[in-house]
N, C-alpha and C positions, 0 to 999 in steps of 0.2 A: 501606494496607500500606506498611511501611518495610523495606527490605532493607539492613541496615548493611553498609558496605564495598563496595557494588556501584556501578559507574558505569552509569547508566541510558542505554539507547539513546534517541536522539532519534527523532521520527517518521520513518518511512521513506516517501519519496515515490517513486512508480514512474516515474522519469524515463526518457525524455522524457514529461512529464505529458500534454501534448497536442502531437501532431506537426503540423508545418507551420503553426504559429501563432507569429508574432513579436509583439514589443511587448506582452507579456501583462500583464494586471492581474487580480488576485484580490481580491475585496472581501468581507469577512465582515460580514454585516448582523445586526442585533439579532433577526431572526427565526430565527437559527440556521443560515441557509443561506450557503454560499459562492457568490458570483457571479463568473463568468469572462467576460472579453472580451479580444480581441486582434485584430491585423491579419490578415485573411484573405489568402492568397497571391495571390488574383485582384485584390486592391485595389478591390473593387467593392461591399462590403456591411459591415454591422455585425451581429455575432452576440452573443447572450448565452446562457450556460449557468448552471444552478444545481444544487447538490448539497449533501448534508449533510456531506461530507468533501472535503478537497482531492483525494485520490486518485479519488474518484467523479466528479470533473469530467471525467476522461478518457472516461467512458462516458455522460455526460449528453448529452441532445439539444442540438444547437446551433440555437437559434431565431433566424432572421433577423428583426431588428426594423426594419431600414431598408436600402434599396438606393440606390445612386448615381443621380443624375439622368442623363438622356440627353444633356443639354447644359447649358451655363452653369455657374454655381457648383455645387460639390459633384457634379461629374460625372466626376472622375478622381482617382486616387491617394487612396483612402479609407484613412487610416492611423490607428494609435495611438488607438483609442477608450479612454476611461476612464469608469467608472461611479461616480457619487457620489450619496449621499442627503443632501439639504440642505433643511431646514425642511419636512419632510414630503413632498417630491417627489424623484423620480429625475431625474438629469441625466447625459447622456453627452456628454463633450467629445471632439471628434475633429478630425482634419486632413483637408482635401480640396482638390483642385485643380480645374481646368477642362479639359474635353476639348479646347478650342481653345487652351489655354495651360496645359499640364500642370504646369508648375513655379510657377504662380501659386497656391501652396497657402496656405490660411488656416485659422484656428480657427473651429469651428462647434459648435453646441449642439443637442441634442435634449432634450425634457422629457416626463415621464410622471407622472401622478398615481396610477397603479395601485399596489396593494399589492405585487403580484408583477410586477416589471419585465419578466420574460421573456414574459409573456402580455399585458401592458398595451399600450394605444395610445400611440404616440410622436408628438409634435409637433415640427416644425422651428422652432427659436427664433432662427435666423439666425447671423450672424457675430459673434464677439467682437472688438470694435475695440480694438486695443492702443495706439493713438496715432499709428501710421504704417502705411503699406501696404508690406509686403515679405514675402518668404518666411518663414512662421511655422508652427510645428507643436508637437506634444507638450505640450499643456496639462495641468496637474494643479492641484488646489486643496486647501487645508487651512485649518483654523480654529485660531487661537491667541489666547488672552487676549481672547476675545470678538470678534475681527476675522477675517474671511475674506480669504484671499489667493489670487491666481492666480500660478502659476509656469509659464513656457513657454520655448520656443526661438524665436529670430528672428534674421534678418540685420539688421545696422545699415545702413540705406540711405546713411548718410554715409560709409561705408567703401568703399574700392575692392576690398577683399577679399570673397570669397564665404563667409567663415566664418560659423558660427552661434554665438550666445551664449545664455546663460541670463538671463532677466529675471524680476523680481518686482514685483507691484503689489497694492494693496488692491482688494477688490471691494466694490461697493455693492449689487449683486444677484448672483444666480448666473449672470447673463447679461452682466455688464459690470464693468469696472474703474473705479476712481475715482482720479483724479490720475495723475501721471506714473509711468512704470516705472523701476525701478532695475536697472542692469546689475550682475549678481552675478558672472558669470564669462565669460571669453572664452578661446579656446585659447591657452595660454601655453607649456606644456611640449611637449617633443618627442613624447611619447606621446599628446598630444592632436591632433597634426598629421600623422599618418601617412596618406598619400595625400590626405586632405582635412582641413581645419582645422574640427573639429567639437566643440561642446559641445551636447548635446541630451538629451531624455528625462529631465527632472528627476523625482525621487520623494522624498517627505518622511518623515522619522522625527523624533519628538519624545520625548526621554527625559532625565530627571534634570537639568533645567535647561538643556538644550541643544537646538537645532534642527539637524538634519542634512539636507542635500539631496544625494542621489547624482545623478550625471548620467553620460551615456555620451559617449565621445570617439573620434575618428578614424573611418576608413571602416568600413563594415558587413561587414568580412571578419575574418580572424584578428586584425587590429589593434584591433578594437572592444574597449573596456574601460570600466571605471567609475572615476570620480573622486568626491571627497567635499568638500562645502562645510559649514562649521560656524559657528554663531553662538550667543551666549548667548541664552537664551529671554527674558530681561528686557531685552534691547537693542531699539533701534529697528531693526527688520528691514529698513527701507527705506534705512538708512545702509550703503552698500557697505563701509565701513571695518570694520564689526563682523564681517564674514564672512572666515574663513580657508579656505585651499584646500590639499588634500593635494598634496604634491609628487610622489607616485607613485600609480599606479593602485591602487585598493583591491580590484579584482576583475578578473581578466584570463584570457586563454587558458591552458589547462592541457593540455599534450601528453600528460602521464601518464594523464589520464582521457579523452583524445581529445575535449576540449570546446574549441571555438574561437569567439572573438568573443562572449563572454558580455556581456549588457548589456540596455539598455532595460527596466529592472526596475520592480517595484512591491513593496510590503510588505504582509504580513498576519500573522496569528498562528494558533496552534493554537486549537481551539474553546474551550479553557479560558482563553485569553489569556495563558498562562504562557510560551510559547515563540515567539520571533520567527521569521518565515519570509521568506526572500528568493525572489522570483519573477522569473525572467529568461528570455531566450531565448539559444540557442547552437546552433551546428552541430556535428555529430560528424565533420567532416572539415575540413582546412585549406584545400586548394586548390579554388578556385571557377572554373568555366569561364564566361567572359563576365562580364557586369555582375552584381555581387552582388545588386542589387535584383531581378534576374530569377531568382535562385536561391530556390526556395520552402522550402528545408530548414532554416530557423531554427525550432527546436522549443522549446516552453515547458517549462521545468524549474523545480523548487522545491527548496530545501534550507533547513534551519534554520541560524541563525547565533547567535553569542554576543557578549559584550561584553568589551572589554579592561579592564584595571585602571584605565586613565585615563578610562574612560567612553565610549570611542569604539567603534563597531561593528566586529566582526571577522567578515568574510564568509567567510574561509577561501579555498578554491579550488573551482572547479566540480568537483563529484564525478562519478564515472563513472556513465553511465546504467545503470538497472537491467537494461536489455536486454543490457548487457555482463556482467551477473552471472547470466545464465541465459536460457532461452527462456520465452515466455509460456505458462503452463500452460493446457491445455484446461479448459473448464468445461461440463459436469462433467468431472472428470479421467478417469473411466472408468465404463462400464456393461458388465456381463457380457452377452455376446451370446447366451448359451444360456438361462440361467435368469432373468437380469435382477434378481439379488438380491445383488449384491456388498456385503459389510459387513465390519467388523472387520479393516481392512487391517493388514498388517505388511510392511515393506520390508527386503530383504536384498540385498547385493551378490553377484552370481554371479561369483566371481573367475575362474573358468575361461573364461567368455565375455566378461568385462569389461563386463557390463551389470547394471542394477538389475532385480530381480524383485520383484513385489508379490503376496503370498499373501493370500487373503481367504476368509471364509465365503461360500459361494454358496447363499443361500437359494432355495428353489423358488418364487420369486415368481409365475411365470407358469404353474405347473402347474395342470391342470384337476382339478376334483372332489377337492380336498384340503381337508378340513374343519378347523376350529379352528386349533390351533397345529401341526398335522402338517406344514404347509408349511415350518416352520423346523426340522423334523427330516428325517432322510434326506439331509442336506446333505453336499456334498463341498467340498474346498478348491480354489478356482480359482487360477490363476497368470496374471498379466499381466507383460509385459516392456516396458521402455523403451529405445529406441534413442538417446535424447537426454538421458540423465541426469535423468529424472524429470518432464519437462514433458508428454510424450505417452506413452500406453500402448496396447498391443494384446494381445489374448487369446492365450495359449499353450495352455491346456488345463487339466486337473485334475492335482493331485498324486497320484501313485501311492502310496497309503497302505495298508499291509497290517496288518490287525488280526485277532486270533484270535476264534473264536466267543464266548469268554467276554466279549469287549468289544463284541459285536454283529456281528462279521465284516462281511459284505457289506451287512448291514442297519443298520449303525451310523450314528450322526449325528456329524459333525465340525464343531466350532465353534472360532473364535478362535485360530488358530495363532500361536505365538511361535517365532522361529528365532534361534539364535545360533551363530556359528562358533567352534569350539574351536581351541586352539593347534596341534593336529595337522592342521588343515584340514578336519576333518569338521564336518558341520552337525547341530545338535540341535534337534528340534522338540518343543515342549510344547503338546499339543493337548487341548482339551476334547472328551471323547467321551461320548456318551449311547448306551448299548448297545441301540439299537433305534430304531424310528420310532413315535412316540407322538402322541396327540391331547390330552395334558395335560402338566403340569410335575411329576408325582409320581415321577419315576424318577431313579436315580442319575446323577451326572455326575462322570466321572473325569478326573484330570489324567494324560495318557499321554505318556511320553517315547519318542521315536523318533529314529533316526539315519539320515543319508544322506551319500553322498559327492558327489552331483551335483545335489542339490536337487529332483530329480524323483521318485526312488524312495526311499520311507521304510520302514524295517524295524526289527526288534528292539523291538517295542512292549512297554512295561512300565508298569503303573499305579503312580503314586507314592503313597506313604502320607503323606497330608497331614492337615489338621485334621478332615475329615469326608468322607463320600461324596457331597457336593454341592459340588464346587469347580469353578470356571470361570475362564477369562480370565487366563492367566499372562503376566507380563512378567519377563524375566530380565536381570540386569545383572552384568557383571564388576566385582568390588569392587576398589578401589584397592590394598588390602593383599593381594590374591590371593583366589581362590575366587569364588563366585557367590552372588547373592541373587535369590530369586524372590518376587514379590508376586502375589497372586491373590484372587479373591472367594470367601469362605466363605459360601455361601448359608444354612447352618444358623444362623449367628450374625448374623442381621439383615443379611445381605449385606455384612458388614464386610470390609475388606481385611486379609488375613493375609500372613505372609511365612515363608520357609524358606531355609536356607543349605546350600551344597554346596561341596566342594572340587574336584569333578571332573565336575559336571553329571549324575552317575549317582545317587549316594546323597544324599538330602536329609533334613535335620533341621528339622522344623517348629518355629517360634519363637513362634507365637501372633499376636495381633492387632497390626497396624501402625497402622491408621486405622479408627476406629469412630464418629466424630462424626456420620456420616450414612451411609446405605446408598449403595453405589456398585459399579460393575463396570468391566471393561476398563481396569485401571490401566496407566499407562505411566510409568516412572521413567527420568530422564535427567539428565545434567549439562550445564549451559549457563550461560555468564556467571558462572563461579566459584561456582555454587550448584547443589544438588541439587533437582530438581523432581519432583513426582508429579501426574499428571493422571488423574482418574477420571470415568467417565460416570455422572452422577447423574440421568439421564433428564429433566433440565431444563437441558441443556447440560453443560459439563465443569467439575468442581470442580478447583481448583489448590491444591497444598500445596507447601511448601518445607521443606528440612531442611539442617542443617549436618553431620549424622553418619549419615544414612540410617536413623536409628532413631526420632527424635522429629520429628513432622511438624506444621507449623502451617498452618492453612487460610488461603488468601487471601480477603479480604473484598471486597465491592463487586460481586458478581454473577459468574455463571458464563460461561466462554467458550462461544461458539456458542449461547447461549441466545436471543439476539436473531436472528431470521431474516435472511438476506442477500437480495440482489436478483438474483443471478446465476441462470442456468439450473439447475434442480434444487436450488437452495440456499435456498429461501424457507421453510425449516423449521429446527427445532433440529438441531444436528449431534451425532453420537455416536461412541463407541468408537474412540479415536484411536490413531495411531502418531505418533511424533516422530522425525525424522531431523535430527541436528545436523551442520552442515556449516561448520566453522570458527566464525565469529562470527554465522552465520545458523542459523536453525532452522525447519523446516517441519513443520506439523501436517497429517497426513492423517486424514480422517474420513469417515463415511458419513451419508447423509440418506435419509429416506423422503419424496420430493417430494410424493407424493399425500396425505400426512397433514396437511392444513391446512384451515382454514375449516370449512365445513359438511360436508366430506368426511372430516374427521379420524377420526370414529368408524366409518367404513365399513370393510369388509374385502374389497375387490376387488383385482384385479391391480394397479391403479394405486396403491392404498395399500400393497400389499406390496412393490412394486418399490423398489430402492434404488440410489443412485449414490455413487461415491467422489469426494471433493473434496480440495483442498489450499489452505492459507493459510499465510502466513509469520507466525511468532511475533514479537512485539515485547516488549521489556522496558522498562517505564516506571516512574515513581515509584509507580504503583498496583500494580505487579507484572506478570505475564504478561498480554498483551492481544493481540487480533487485530483486523484490519480485513478482514472476510471479503468485502467488496465491492471491495477493492483488487485489481487484476491481480497475479497471483503469477508472478514470474519465477524459475524453478526451475533450479538446476544442482546436482545432488548430486555428491559427491566421486567422482573416478575411482579413488581408492585402494581 
């Protein structure tokens, strides 16, 4: 799908991606998994994680593949592991000191022949000899033009200074270098010498005929930052003269986003290889008490980056952590404590209370001796309230909806509420009503309009004259030119989506079919990223359409949203019947699931299959259109307006 004129959102990473992990590396392997390793704050072990997406690394199990020795080499300061796949084997390059000489740190290697390095056996392969014995750390490796190289940090023993430099050498095996090392960079500029004179943590990028090596400089506090070395790809990389050095940091602390000391980075890409990703650590505060090395709060972060017109990388600035953009939403977001059948959510701001309310169909999932489909009849509309702008919800009760006997009265069925606030401050509900409790689908379904001043008590019920007497699931939008438009499911016409217009929310004129390329229900129409969108529940996930004029709709190709099950609690099934809340440049998709409808139990009809949960995920706009990563943690903050 191509959306002309739109700027597409880059992938959103839920920073901090992994808390309390410094010196991070993320490696995308040919098996489709991302592998993560970093320095553990105890400096005593090496961990690996793997996941199908970068965001999922936050929730992946951390498997300890190696622990420090009790004494001797590799018994202290276990730092900066990096995972590499070379000639069919896995290697971890890491830094370690000695318990009896903690600053005698050197470079070491682990090796594994396992297909999955997380579960494989690891062998110690000893120290990498660099040509002289001194403080050395932060090794990485890369291959270029058929030659493998090692890049690392080390002190020059011939110098009286304790500064660290960046060195490069050819490798003859994954365990050793061949020939003398070349000094690429030493601390020259003032920004490389704050508190300590440091060049460390090299990371390599190769693009468009150039080789870039980022490195980190100065003390590991707010002064920590990144520099950049550049060489032509066709040059002799062991000739120090071919390398140029940035005169200013290319990535540094950003007080505006509360990110301090960003650095010790690595690079990866999105799964399709089209977008470059910078992985780094940073703290979310500036002032550190005591020794910075004893402060465990360097957190792993990730963000995409672009390229300048001159071909150099543009890393931008450290962005604000997602936690600053909201609270981590509960998973599941909500379960009804009475009937356990919450579905069809719709959110509305209770302006009098200054809180968000969520209305939902409350199916009778845990009722006893309710045959067939009677359990989805006789339903009422539940209400939940959020005290933190959408991340957590608690049960308030049921909406007080008064219907006359002609609509079923006290025996009526209430489904799929839609609520909109009018200019006079009153609230209008458009409710699907079945006039009774039935054990089949053969009865009328009306669209009923009600009004309320307080969102609790709903009166003045009136049936709308729409396309048929089998209409369900309204969504209502205020039109840019004035007036309102409703979209709904006309079950008589192959469950197509119809629409109607009104100037006052009271009188509606049906306009006919809006979308009929496939059956669908639960439409939701909204504007986001300068485009009109419609999402419908097609029972195989959510279909997506876009429009320039709210009349002609084009379906998004490439699969439905929420068709692929997630891995979170109660989220391992298809998601359905959504609401969307747009909050500035962010948009949140609220939906429901039947957690028990999966596997061998999918066709059963017990309480576990009937129960439902509400969930939330953030919408993303990519070149493929609207997308979601339902396994990503959702940090939610709905507007206070």
